[in-house]
N, C-alpha and C positions, 0 to 999 in steps of 0.2 A: 334432609336430602336422602333419597332412596338409594338402595344398593345398586340399582340399575344405572343411576346417574354416576356412581363412583366407578362403574366398571370400565368405561373407555380409558380413564386415567390410569387405572390399575393395570390394564393390558399394556398401555404404552410404557408404564414403569417396568413391567416384566420384560418387555422386549428390549428396552434400553439396557437392563441388567444383563440380558442374554448376550447382547452385542459386546458388552464389557467383558464378559467371561471369554468369548471367542477371541477378542483382541488381546486379552491377557495371555491366552494360550499361544497365539502366534508370536507375541512379543518375547515370552520367556524361551520359546523354542528357538527363535532366531538368535537371540542373545547367547543362549547356551551353545549353539553350534558355532557361532563366531568366536566366542571366547575360548572354548575348548579346542577348536581347530587350530587356533593360533598358539595354544599352549602345548599342542602335541608336536614334539620334535621329530619323532620317528614314526614310520608306518609299521603296522603289525605284519609279522611274517605270515606266509601262507598257512603254516601249521597253526599259528595262534588264531588266525581268522577262522580256520576250519573248526578248531576246538570251541571257539565262541559260538559258531553256528550250530554245532552239535548241542551245546548247552541250551540254546534257545529252542532248538527243535525238541529237546526233551521236555521243555516247558509248554510247548505249543498246545498239546491236548488239554492241559489244564486251563490255558488261556481261553480255549474254546468254551469250556464248561462255564467259567466265570463270566465270559461275555454273554452267554445264554442266560445265566442267572441275573445279570444286570438288567436285561430287558424285562425280567419278571418284576421289577420294582414298580412298574407302571400299573395303571388301574385294573387291567384285566385280571391278573393273578390275585391282587388284593381283594377284588370284588368276589372272586370265587371263594376265598377264605371267609369273607364276611357273610355270605348268603348260603353257606353250607347248610344242607338239610332244609331247603326252602319250603318243602311241603309241611314240615312241622311248624315252621314259622307262620305260614299262611293260616294253618288251622288255629293258631293262637291269636290271630288277628293283628300280628305285628307287621310293620312295613318292611318288606324283605330288603329293599335297597338300603335301609338304614341300619341293618343288623350289624352288631359288633360280634366278636367271638363270645363274650359273655351273654349277649342277647341271644345268639343262636343256641347256646347251652340252655338258657332259661326257656327257650321256645321248644326244646326237644321233649319228646314224649316221656322219656325216663325222668327228666327233671320235674315235669308236672305230676307224674305218678307218685314220685317220692315226696313232693310238696304236699299233695292232698292226702297221701297215705290211705287212699280208699274213700276219703270223705271230702268231696269238693268244697264243702263249706267249712272244713276244719282249718286250724292254723297251719302255716307252712312248717315243714320240718326244719328244726334249727341246725345250723352248721355244726359239724363235729369232725375232728381230726382223729388220727390214730391214737393220739394221746388223750382224746376226749375233752380237749379244751382249745379255746381260741384266745389270742391276746389282741385286744382292740387296737392299741396304738400300732402294733406291728402289721395288722391287717390293713389298717388305713394307710400306713406308709407304703405297703406293697401295692396298693391300688392307685395311690395318688402320685407317688414319686415319678413314674414314667411320664405321666401327663404333665408334670411340672418341668421335666427335662426336655420333652419333645419339641417345644418351640425353639430350642437352641441346638439340639442334636438328636434327631430321630434314632440314629444308630445307638447312641449311649442310652437312650430311653428304652429301646428294645432289650439292650443288655441288662438294664436295671430290673426289668420284669421277666427276665429269661427263666427264672426258677419258680414261676407262679405255681406250677404243678406240684412242686415239692412243698412250697409254703402252704398249699391247700391241705396236704396230708400231714405234715409234721410241724407246721407253724414256725416259730422262731428257731427251732432246731436246725433249720436250713442255714443259719449263720455259720455253721461249722464249715461249709464249703468255701465261702470267701475268706474265712480265717485260715483255712488250709492253703488257699491261694497265696495269701500273704507270707506264710511260713515257707512254702515251696519257692516263692520268689526270692526270699532271703537266701535260702540254700543254693538256688541256681546262681544268684549273683556272686556268692562266695566261691562257687565252683568255677566260674569263669573270671575270677579276680576283678569284679566290678566293671566288666565290659558288657557290651551287648552282643555276645556270641551265644551259640547254642550250647547249653549245659550238657552234662552226661546224658546218655540215652534214657536212663531211669528217670531222672528229673524231667527231661524233655517230654517223655511220654506221660508221666504223671500229671504234669500241668495241662497237657493237651486233652487227656481224658477228663480231667476235672472241668475244663472249659466246655466240654460237650454237655455236661449235666447242668452247669451254671456258668454262663459266659462271664459273669462278673468276677468269678474266681480266677479265670485265665487272664482277664484284664488287669486285676490287681497284681497278679504275679509279674506281668510284664511291666506294670507301672513301677513296682519296687525295683526291678532291674534297671529301668530307665533312670530313676532318681539316683540310684547308687552310681551309675555310670556318669551322670552329670556331676555328682559330688566328687567323684574320683578324677574328673577331668579327662575321661577316656571317650567321651562322646564327640562326634564330628558332624559338621553340617552336611556332608555328602553321604557318608556310610550309615549314620544313625537312623535317618528316616526310612531308608530301604530295609534295614534290619527290623525296625519297629513294624513296618508294613508286613513283612514276611512272617515274623514271629507272631504278630497279632492275628494274621489270617489263620495260622495253624493253631494258636492257643485259644482263641475265642471266636474266630470268624467263620469256621467251617459250618458250625451249627446254624449260623445266620444265613449262609448260602443255601443250606438244605431247607431251611424254613421257607425260603422264597419259592422253592420248587414244590415241596410237599409240606403242608401245614402240620406243625406239631400238635397244636391244640384243636380238637374238634369235639362236638358233642358225642356222647356215647352212642354208638351205632344202633340204628333201629330200622331193620329192613335190609334186604339183599344189596340194594344199591350202596347204602352207607357202609355196610360191612366190606363190600368190594373196594370202596374208596380207601377205607382204613387199611385193608390188606395191601393195597398198592403203596400207601405211605410207608408201611413197615418193610417193604421190599426195596422200593426205589430209593428212599431216604438213606438207609445205611449203605447201600451200594454206592450212591453218589458221594456221600461223606467219606467213605473209605478210599474211594478212587482219588478224591481231591487230596486227602491226607498223604497218601502214598506218593502222588505226583509231586506235590510241593516239597515234601521231605526229601525226595530224590534229588532236587535241584538246590537244596540248602547250601551245599559247599560252594556254589557259584557266587553267592553274595555274602555269606556269613562264615567266618572262621570257625573251626572246630565243629562244623556241621557234618563232616564225613562219617563220624560214628553213627549218627542218627540216619544218614542217607543209606548206609550199608544195611540198615534194618527197615527200609522204607516199606517193603511189602508187609512185614509183620506189624508195623505201626498202622498201616492202612487197615489191616484186618481187625486190629484192636479198636480202632476208631469206629469201624463199621459195627462191631459188637456193642460198643458204648452207645452209639446212636440208636441201635435197635432197642437197647434197654431204656433209653430216653423215651422212645415212642411207647414202650410198655408202661413206663411211669406216667406218661401223659394219658394213656388210655385208662389206667387205674384211677387217676384223679377224676377224670370226667365220668367214669362209670360208677365208682363207689362214693366219691365225695363231690358231686356236682355243685352242691350248695356252697361248700368251702371254696371251690374253684372260682365261683362267681364272686364270693366275698373278697378274695385276694387278687383277682385278675385285674390288670390295669384298666382304668377308665378309657373312654374314647380318646385317642391321642390327637391333640391339635396339630395343625400343620406347622411346619417349621417357619419361623419368621423370615421375611424376605431377605433381610440383611445377612442373617446367619446362613441362609441357604446359599447366597452368593459367595460368602466367605468359605463355606465348605467346598464349593465347586473350585475355588481358586486353590485351596490346599490340595484337593484331589488332583488337579492338573499338575501342580508342582511335583507331587509324588510320582505321577505317571511319567513325567519328564525325567526324573531321577532314575526310575526303573529302566527307561529306554536307554539312557546313557550308561547305566550299569551293565546291561545285557548286550547292547548293540554298539553304542559309541556315538560320537558327535557327527552324525550324518544328516544331510539336508532333508532326507525323507522324514525326519522327526517333526518337521514343521507342519506338513499337511496331516501327518498322523495325529499330532496333538490338536490341530484345528478340528479334525473330524471328531475326536474324542470329546472336545468341548461342545461341539454341535450336538452330539449324542446326549450330553447332560442337559441341554436347554431346549432341545427340539420340541418337547411337549409344551413348553411355555410360549414359544413363538409361532408354532405352526397351527393352522386351523384344526379344530377338533369337531367331532360330531358322531354320527352313526354310520357304520359300514353296511352295505348289502349283506344279507345273510351268507351268501356263497363266499364273499370275500372275507368276511369276519372269521369264518371257519377255516379259511385257507391260511390265515396268519398263524405260524407255529407258536405254541405256548408250552411251557413246562418241559416235559421230557421230549416232546416233539421239537421244541426249540433247540435243545441240546443236540439232538440227532441232526437237525437241519444245519446248525452252525458247524458241526464236526464234518459232515459230508461236504459242505461248501468249502471248508478250509482245505480238506484233502484234494478236492477238485482244483482249487486255486493253486495249491502247491504243485500239482502235476502240470498245470498250464504254464505257470511261471518258470518252472524248471526247463521248459523248452526254449526259453529265450534268455534266461539269466543264469550265469555260471556261479557267481559269488553266493555263498551260503548266507552271508549277512544280508545282502540285497534281497535275496529270496524271502527271508523272514520279514524284512521291512515291507515289501510289496504285499506279502500275505496279511500282515497286520493292517495295512491300509485297506485291503479288500474287505476283510472281516469287519473293520470298524465302519466302513462306508455302508455295508449291508446292515450293520447293527443300527445305524442312524434311521434308515428307512423302517426297520422292524420295530424300533422303539416308538416311532411316530405312529405306525399302524396299530401297535398294541394298545395305544392310549384311546383308541376309538371304542365306542360302545357298539353292541350288536347282539343278535340273537344266536345263542349257541345251539348246536344240534341237540335235540332231546335225548335224554338217556335211554339207551336200549342195549340189548344183548350184543348187537353189532358194534356199538361204540365201546363197550367193555372189551370185546375181543380186539378191536383195533388199538385200544390203549395198551393192552398187554403186548401186542405185537410190536408197537412202537418202543415200549420199554426194553424188550428183548433185543431189538435191533440197535437201540442206543447203547446198551451194554456191550454188544458185540463190536460196535464201531469204536467205542472208546478203548476197548481191549485190543484193538488192532486186528480183529478177525474179519472185517468186511473190506474196508478200503484203506 
């Protein structure tokens, strides 16, 4: 039986699962509101409600950025990363649409020049690291482990291959970073007495910076704290998932958000266009990562005890993370420029798609976490029902809505990457002003704002999944991109609207 014959059944199965995800979202939101409303004996005072509204408003800019980054998970941005430096790929005779990161590096001019060493018929240059050696089993593990994990969890697969650039340069010596993560996790757990609270600012920042260079190190540190909290009996079903989500975002998630907006790994630049793109990475990436780190750290005390000490230093933490991400980009550039063969040797294989059952399960877990966050920040309001329903629709819209190609003019109007951040942020500010004309309650304003952003996000996620022809690169496009980046930075900094 051919693939085409299987397709109608597969599409029907996908749509049935999507309906299941949406029904689950509606069910848990309704049950949560009913149960918690009945359990709430007293109403919040006006001062408490205003304080909660201020807390959520402080988080709102970060929510906009993360919302924009979420839409980057669909095909458009992933395709840009895969077909980077398409001219080199075309000259090498490779199929551009099928390029992976490793494929684009192999197709680059510098890789081919170093391979032939001036003799097109000569043997390729062998891989070599700073230490002058490679370890076969470690290189094979680095390349194959993410592909093994991807069918179950693409996020963990990306984390497992996060330090490929370091593995290309120093090989097994990169195991120092996850080992340091384990040690810092033990120290952090002792510092907070086996609970899931924010440790001292020194440990908090050390783990965060370590996670920028290798997400696995930050993940291991958090995992150690979580296991210690479980063994000590200090974990709870309501507070622990929120703490894990927030600490995880700070300790190993920021670099993953940055990766979706600006690719860390690219072939060594060859020509003005590629140098321009790399320069944009090294400006926009650190600025975005630093902004997210400062914003999320600033609201840490709202959900996690002992987070005030870190929140008081949120600006300094944001600057430190920005510098670390800049160094990360520098390390990625060094690996692709000096050690391209090593990078191809250790870079993960093509990651297979997540298995259907695990994808559905991950959606259900994500919805449960979003509901917990809503209850933590806002409370048991009925507006949580349509909000979670729209969020579920955003998760599955690509699976149930028709896809194809957009006209060139419409494809290029769909905001992406930095333009997406600017669009979401301006939209949110405009909605805030409009809602404020009709709604007095701070909490209700935030709820309506989240509803509006999520609804627009559903449409944007759907449109971003379509194929289309991008505007050809030109000086005007470069200038336009730079202007967008400047305006996005000014908007997030509160200098525009």
